[in-house]
N, CA, C and O of each residue as an XYZ file, in Angstrom:
240
protein
N       0.818     -1.183      0.000
C       0.000      0.000      0.000
C       0.871      1.261      0.000
O       0.666      2.157     -0.818
N       1.838      1.329      0.911
C       2.727      2.477      0.942
C       3.963      2.187      0.107
O       4.545      1.104      0.178
N       4.349      3.174     -0.683
C       5.573      3.070     -1.463
C       6.693      3.808     -0.740
O       6.468      4.496      0.256
N       7.875      3.651     -1.253
C       9.028      4.329     -0.667
C       8.862      5.846     -0.755
O       9.263      6.567      0.158
N       8.277      6.326     -1.839
C       8.085      7.772     -1.990
C       7.114      8.324     -0.949
O       7.268      9.462     -0.506
N       6.114      7.528     -0.552
C       5.181      7.964      0.489
C       5.901      8.154      1.818
O       5.617      9.102      2.551
N       6.815      7.272      2.125
C       7.567      7.398      3.361
C       8.486      8.619      3.344
O       8.692      9.254      4.378
N       9.039      8.951      2.175
C       9.881     10.137      2.075
C       9.064     11.412      2.281
O       9.536     12.366      2.900
N       7.843     11.423      1.760
C       6.972     12.583      1.959
C       6.610     12.714      3.435
O       6.658     13.812      3.989
N       6.253     11.613      4.067
C       5.937     11.657      5.493
C       7.151     12.062      6.321
O       7.018     12.789      7.306
N       8.322     11.600      5.931
C       9.546     11.980      6.628
C       9.796     13.478      6.499
O      10.190     14.126      7.469
N       9.572     14.030      5.319
C       9.747     15.470      5.126
C       8.764     16.263      5.982
O       9.119     17.304      6.534
N       7.528     15.772      6.092
C       6.537     16.440      6.929
C       6.939     16.381      8.395
O       6.833     17.378      9.110
N       7.393     15.237      8.841
C       7.795     15.085     10.239
C       8.993     15.975     10.555
O       9.031     16.610     11.609
N       9.963     16.025      9.660
C      11.136     16.881      9.871
C      10.723     18.347      9.933
O      11.225     19.100     10.768
N       9.814     18.752      9.057
C       9.341     20.130      9.067
C       8.604     20.456     10.359
O       8.787     21.532     10.929
N       7.784     19.540     10.815
C       7.027     19.761     12.053
C       7.956     19.842     13.265
O       7.792     20.710     14.122
N       8.925     18.941     13.330
C       9.867     18.948     14.454
C      10.726     20.213     14.429
O      10.996     20.800     15.476
N      11.149     20.625     13.256
C      11.928     21.854     13.134
C      11.117     23.057     13.592
O      11.633     23.940     14.277
N       9.843     23.087     13.209
C       8.978     24.181     13.625
C       8.800     24.206     15.142
O       8.866     25.270     15.758
N       8.578     23.049     15.737
C       8.428     22.978     17.193
C       9.720     23.388     17.893
O       9.680     24.066     18.920
N      10.854     22.985     17.352
C      12.152     23.370     17.921
C      12.339     24.885     17.871
O      12.769     25.499     18.848
N      12.013     25.477     16.726
C      12.156     26.926     16.603
C      11.212     27.665     17.549
O      11.565     28.715     18.086
N      10.023     27.123     17.751
C       9.037     27.791     18.602
C       9.404     27.690     20.091
O       9.439     28.693     20.802
N       9.677     26.458     20.545
C       9.840     26.228     21.976
C      11.276     26.405     22.466
O      11.489     26.914     23.567
N      12.250     25.999     21.679
C      13.639     26.026     22.152
C      14.320     27.346     21.780
O      14.889     28.025     22.634
N      14.252     27.692     20.509
C      14.935     28.905     20.057
C      14.129     30.149     20.419
O      14.703     31.186     20.753
N      12.813     30.052     20.353
C      11.955     31.190     20.657
C      11.720     32.119     19.487
O      11.206     33.224     19.661
N      12.092     31.681     18.300
C      11.885     32.488     17.092
C      10.526     32.109     16.491
O      10.430     31.207     15.658
N       9.494     32.806     16.926
C       8.133     32.435     16.564
C       7.827     32.701     15.086
O       7.054     31.962     14.477
N       8.419     33.739     14.507
C       8.179     34.020     13.095
C       8.727     32.902     12.199
O       8.046     32.454     11.277
N       9.942     32.459     12.469
C      10.522     31.363     11.694
C       9.765     30.064     11.927
O       9.633     29.252     11.012
N       9.264     29.860     13.148
C       8.508     28.648     13.451
C       7.208     28.605     12.668
O       6.834     27.558     12.141
N       6.515     29.736     12.587
C       5.270     29.791     11.825
C       5.558     29.572     10.339
O       4.832     28.842      9.664
N       6.608     30.200      9.837
C       6.976     30.018      8.432
C       7.282     28.557      8.130
O       6.854     28.030      7.104
N       8.015     27.908      9.012
C       8.371     26.502      8.807
C       7.149     25.599      8.939
O       7.044     24.595      8.235
N       6.228     25.945      9.830
C       5.034     25.110      9.987
C       4.128     25.189      8.770
O       3.331     24.280      8.539
N       4.232     26.251      7.990
C       3.438     26.343      6.762
C       3.919     25.375      5.688
O       3.202     25.132      4.717
N       5.099     24.828      5.838
C       5.595     23.841      4.884
C       4.825     22.532      4.968
O       4.703     21.824      3.968
N       4.304     22.199      6.145
C       3.658     20.902      6.346
C       2.490     20.687      5.375
O       2.491     19.675      4.674
N       1.498     21.578      5.294
C       0.421     21.343      4.329
C       0.891     21.429      2.874
O       0.333     20.773      1.993
N       1.919     22.240      2.634
C       2.443     22.334      1.264
C       3.075     21.017      0.831
O       2.866     20.564     -0.294
N       3.843     20.405      1.719
C       4.472     19.117      1.404
C       3.409     18.049      1.207
O       3.500     17.241      0.283
N       2.385     18.044      2.087
C       1.282     17.093      1.910
C       0.578     17.315      0.581
O       0.228     16.355     -0.106
N       0.367     18.576      0.215
C      -0.293     18.885     -1.058
C       0.486     18.371     -2.254
O      -0.090     17.771     -3.162
N       1.792     18.603     -2.262
C       2.623     18.078     -3.344
C       2.603     16.552     -3.357
O       2.552     15.937     -4.423
N       2.643     15.950     -2.184
C       2.609     14.494     -2.109
C       1.313     13.925     -2.661
O       1.329     12.934     -3.391
N       0.198     14.542     -2.318
C      -1.098     14.082     -2.832
C      -1.168     14.266     -4.338
O      -1.663     13.392     -5.050
N      -0.675     15.398     -4.828
C      -0.690     15.639     -6.269
C       0.101     14.569     -7.020
O      -0.383     14.016     -8.008
N       1.306     14.280     -6.555
C       2.126     13.286     -7.244
C       1.540     11.881     -7.111
O       1.654     11.073     -8.033
N       0.921     11.588     -5.983
C       0.287     10.275     -5.791
C      -0.888     10.104     -6.744
O      -1.026      9.054     -7.373
N      -1.738     11.124     -6.859
C      -2.893     11.056     -7.756
C      -2.418     10.996     -9.203
O      -2.988     10.265    -10.012
N      -1.390     11.749     -9.530
C      -0.852     11.714    -10.905
C      -0.335     10.330    -11.251
O      -0.546      9.847    -12.364
N       0.334      9.694    -10.317
C       0.855      8.347    -10.562
C      -0.284      7.335    -10.700
O      -0.216      6.434    -11.536
N      -1.323      7.480     -9.887
C      -2.458      6.562     -9.985
C      -3.212      6.723    -11.290
O      -3.636      5.735    -11.892
N      -3.384      7.961    -11.733
C      -4.093      8.201    -12.983
C      -3.293      7.740    -14.196
O      -3.871      7.276    -15.179
N      -1.995      7.862    -14.138
C      -1.169      7.432    -15.271
C      -1.122      5.923    -15.385
O      -0.951      5.393    -16.483
N      -1.273      5.215    -14.264
C      -1.290      3.747    -14.329
C      -2.601      3.216    -14.897
O      -2.615      2.154    -15.520
N      -3.704      3.938    -14.693
C      -5.005      3.470    -15.159
C      -5.198      3.674    -16.650
O      -5.985      2.954    -17.264
N      -4.510      4.628    -17.250
C      -4.720      4.880    -18.670
C      -3.681      4.247    -19.543
O      -3.738      4.380    -20.766
């Protein structure tokens, strides 16, 4: 069900989330933390787009 590319996308999301939490709580740079946290939905969006594109190309 999950491919290697799916795990890489999830890994990128997790790294982005952890980096954002680190910037917020440890460093205290709230602006950079918010900017980094905005990457999470963007990475998910790209992942969904590429997943749907791959599924549609296999069916045709």
